PAMAR-35043 format. One record per residue: x, y, z of N, C-alpha, C in turn; residue in one letter. Coordinates in steps of 0.02 Angstrom, whole numbers, plus 50000, padded with zeros to 5 digits. Atoms other than C-alpha are relative to their C-alpha. Layout:
<nodes>
XYZXYZXYZa
...
</nodes>
This chain:
<nodes>
500334994750033506624989452634499504997149945x
500335002150049505234987752510500325000749935x
499785000250071505664984152334499465002549956x
500454996550058504834994352186500054995649945x
500015003850056504294983452042499985004149941x
499884996650046504744989951871499354999949964x
500584997950040503334998251763500295002949927x
499974997850059503415000051576499415002449974x
500594997950030502155012051497500205004249932x
499844996950068502185017151302499455001249977x
500584996550027500865028051224499874994949943x
500115003350068501145020051047500674997949974x
499415002250039502395008950958499844998449931x
500175002050072502315008350765500734996149979x
499505002950035503344995750662499784999049932x
500315000650070503274996350478500624997649949x
499595003050053504134987150324500544995150031x
499395003749968504994974350440499884993449957x
500065006050020505404957450387500424994750041x
499895004949952505654939950469500124992749974x
499935006450035506214923250427500054995150051x
500075006249955505854906250520500164993249964x
499805006350021506674889950486499944994450055x
499855004849957506504872950566500404994349963x
499525004650048507944862550507499954992550038x
500175006949987507404847350600499544996249951x
500255002950060506394843150453500424998049938x
499655001250054506974836050290499604998349943x
499624994350009506904845750182499775004350070x
500304995849940506884859750319499425004049970x
500614996750011505384869850334500285008050014x
499894993550008505614888450295499525004549974x
500534995250033504504903850278500315006750022x
499764992949982504814921750258499425004549996x
500544995849989503764935750316500235006949986x
499874992650009503834953650243499465004550004x
500514995249997502914969550235499595000550062x
500305000949935502674967550421499905007950045x
500164993549971501654982350505499734998750059x
500275002249932501344981350685499925007450050x
500224993849962500474995050801499704997750067x
500255001149937500384993850980499875005950041x
500284993149970499345007551082499864997250074x
500175001449927499265009551269500294994550040x
499535005749960500714996251320500065002350070x
499854999349929500724996551515499984994650037x
499925005849953501334982751617499725000150066x
500345000449943500524990051766499265000949993x
500654997150011498774994451693499634992349994x
500565004850020497254982751701499624999349937x
500304998950062496734989051545500474996949941x
499675002750056497224978651379500275005449951x
499784996350050498314986851251499734998049942x
500275003150072497664986751061500584999449958x
499515003150046498634978750936499654999549927x
500225000850074498484979150740500634997149967x
499445002250032499634968550630499774996649943x
500155001850075499724965150447500774997349966x
499465003350017500964955150352499934995449937x
500015002650069501374946550177500504994050009x
499575005650010502044928650164500485000349939x
499664999550049503474928550042499794993949944x
500235004850029502754911149987499374999949965x
500574998150040501184918149952499375000950053x
500524999249962499634925050054499995006150057x
500064994849946499234938550198499774997850058x
500125001049923499024939150381499705006650021x
500194993349971498034952950478499614997750070x
500335002149935497504952650657499905008250037x
500154993049964496664967350766499654998750065x
500515001249937496004967650938500415002650069x
499664997249940496624969351126500364992750029x
499735004249967497964959851218500125002450078x
499774997949928498214960151405500744998750011x
499264998949991500054964151448500214994850041x
499725003649944500134954951606499784991950003x
499995007550008499474938051563499914996749925x
500045002250084499454937051369499374997649969x
500755000850019497484935451362499915004849947x
500244996350049496924941151190499424999549976x
500525000750034495424944951092500045003549936x
499854998150074495754946450907499524998749942x
500405002450056494904947050743500554998649947x
499515003450038495894936450624499894999749931x
500265000950076496034937250438500554996849967x
499385002550034497184925550337499734997849926x
500275000650064496994925450147500484997349951x
499595002450041497724914650017500674997150015x
499315002849977499194906350113500124993749962x
499925007250042500024894249999500304994850043x
499865004949961500264878150087500584995949981x
499515004150021501744871349993500634998850052x
499454999849964502974875150128499884994050062x
500215005149953502024862850251500284993049974x
499795006050025502734848050133500514996750039x
499565002249952504094846250259499744995550050x
500305003449941502964840650399499484994749972x
500375005150035501794831050284500404994549975x
499485006650009503234819450224500194995850057x
499785004749950503484813150392499574994750012x
500535004449989501824804150389499664996449950x
500145002050059501324802350215500415000649949x
499684999750061502044797050051499585003249945x
500344995550041501254810949960500375006449986x
499654994050012501734827249871499515005549999x
500514994850004500654842949902500285005449946x
499854996850064500754850649733499735007050007x
500254993850006499594865449758499445000450068x
500534999449957498354872449898500055006850039x
500174992849983497744888949968499624999750059x
500414999949924497064892050158499895006850018x
500224993749980496064906150208499494999550063x
500505000249943495064910550367499925006850021x
500124993749967494264925150449499484998250050x
500505002249947493484923450620500365005150073x
499814997849935493814928250811500424995750033x
499585002849969495184922450907500075002350071x
499904998649926495234922351098500484994550044x
499545004249950496634916651213500065001450078x
499985000749929496584913051398499615006550028x
500234993649967496004925751518499364999550037x
500575000549972494414918251561499954996650061x
500025005849934493754906251711500364995149976x
499445006650005494824891551749499664996349955x
500295004150042493454881851658499985001649918x
500034998250067493534892151498500674997549957x
499525002950040494644885851354500585004549992x
499304997050000496504891351342499995003149920x
500074998450062496114893651159499375000549971x
500625002250038494474897651053499985004849936x
499944997850058494194901950873499394999549968x
500605002250050492534904650781500095004249944x
499924996750081492384909050592499924995349951x
500015003950052492474903050432500644997449975x
499435002450027493814892650340499914997449925x
500095004250072494224887250155500704997849996x
499335002750020495524876350077499864998849933x
500244999850067495554879649879500584996649970x
499545002250055496514871049741500544995350018x
499555005349964497184856549844500084994749940x
499825006850050498244842949737500534997150049x
499545004849968499004828749815500224994849961x
499655003350057500104817649712500354993450036x
499685006249986500754799449742500705001449974x
499244999450031502674798449727500144994949969x
499735006650035502934780649671499474994549990x
499924996250045502244779449547499705007349998x
500294993450002501854799049516499335000949957x
500674999050035499964800949490499635004650051x
500524997549951498544810149562499824996750049x
500345004449930497904805049740499365003450016x
500544995149970496654818549798500125007349973x
500084992750017496164835349725499275001550014x
500564996150008494754847749745500115007449996x
499974993550017494304865349688499965004350063x
500094997549938493664870249852499614996450056x
500445002649952493074865650023499975005050059x
500184994549948492404878750148499344998750047x
500544999649963491344881950290499955006750027x
500044994149977490654897650360499854999050084x
500195001649927490254889650536500554994650030x
499535005349968491794882950616500145002650076x
499864997449935492074883150806500554995250017x
499485004049975493754877450876500165001950073x
499894999049923494254875851068500524995550016x
499345004749973495974868951141499975000450080x
500075000249926495904862851329499465003150009x
500155007150022494604856251319499995000549917x
499935001250075494934850551131499304998949979x
500635001250017493394851851036499895004249922x
500194996750073492994855450839499284999949975x
500685000250022491264859250777499995003449925x
500034997450073490904861350582499284999749990x
500655000950025489324866650523499804997049934x
499995001150050488944866350337500634999449962x
499515000350030490234859950241499924999449928x
500165000250073490384864450056500704997249953x
499415003350038491454853249930499895000749929x
500094999950078491674858149739500564997049970x
499335001850048492664849849623500484992050027x
499665004649971493134832949725500154995249953x
499695006250047494194820449631500604995550042x
499555004949957495184804949714499974994749973x
499805006950034495944789649682499924993850056x
500135005249943495164775849809499824993949971x
500025004250020495454759349789499874993050044x
500085005649955494684742449882500454993949968x
499585006350021495864727249858499594994250017x
500325006649975495384708949866499994998350064x
499955000449926495904708650037499735004550046x
500374995249964494784721750090500355006250028x
499574994449986496214734150119499875006049944x
499994992850040496204752550044500575002949995x
499374997850021497424761549957500205005650043x
499774995149948497414774650099500534998150030x
499465002249955498484763450199500684999749964x
499415000750040499824763150060500275005850003x
499744993849988500174780850093500335003550062x
499904999049926500384780650269500794997450005x
499335002149982502184779950321500104997350069x
499815003149940502754768450455500425003650045x
499594996049946503394777450607500424994950033x
499525005649963504954768550679499945001750071x
499924999749929504934765550860500634999350023x
499234999649970506484770150954500114993850044x
499925005949953507224755151041500315003450066x
499934996849944507484757651222500804999850005x
499314998849992509364763751275500304995350041x
499605005849947510604751151358500215005650048x
499754996349948511194757151525500745002549985x
499324997850024512794768351505500564996150040x
499585004049973514394759551546500245002450066x
499774997649931514984759151728499295001750047x
500504998149951513164762651793499884993850037x
500075005549948512604753851938499394996349988x
500485004450006511464739251926499624999250059x
500505000949939510034734752037500274995950072x
499755002249944510464730952216499774994150034x
500215006749982510394713752269500114998050075x
499895001049925510184708552458500044992750011x
</nodes>
């Protein structure tokens, strides 16, 4: 007998004043971020329809900053076409990831962006992700840990002409405006620069020995 696939159709879903917490305990210290005042609206959600549903999302980060997205999402394959707005997101929580590669402390920094985000859904040759818009990174302060002293800072770095694609990976930036740049760069007598001093050496994992009792190569 023929089987009938399930179909879910909902005219509208509204979620308001929700909260969420995300933590990555693989990092030391752990990366943690909280999201409050989540407002989500889904209109015309239908798993069997060819037309996309309409999505509107807004949220506030506990560490500082706001997120907003509005547009269309295809239910059957996840393809999306969204207008994205991120304003004043505090970057301090990413110190956990920065510390893996750089011996620097991120004292301050605010990230903002506004543009169009597209995910999948196009031809096979189309990028899996495409983002076109503007971006700014303000009030950045990076400090050396030992000794504690300023390393790099600026008041603002921004562009209104950013284009990013993934698969294929490509980044194009038009005019880049930099304001209030201040850094500590030194060229030593051996021609080395102090940028290499803040790079952490990545430990290479030694090959694991065969487990006890494992069969060795067969000899004839």
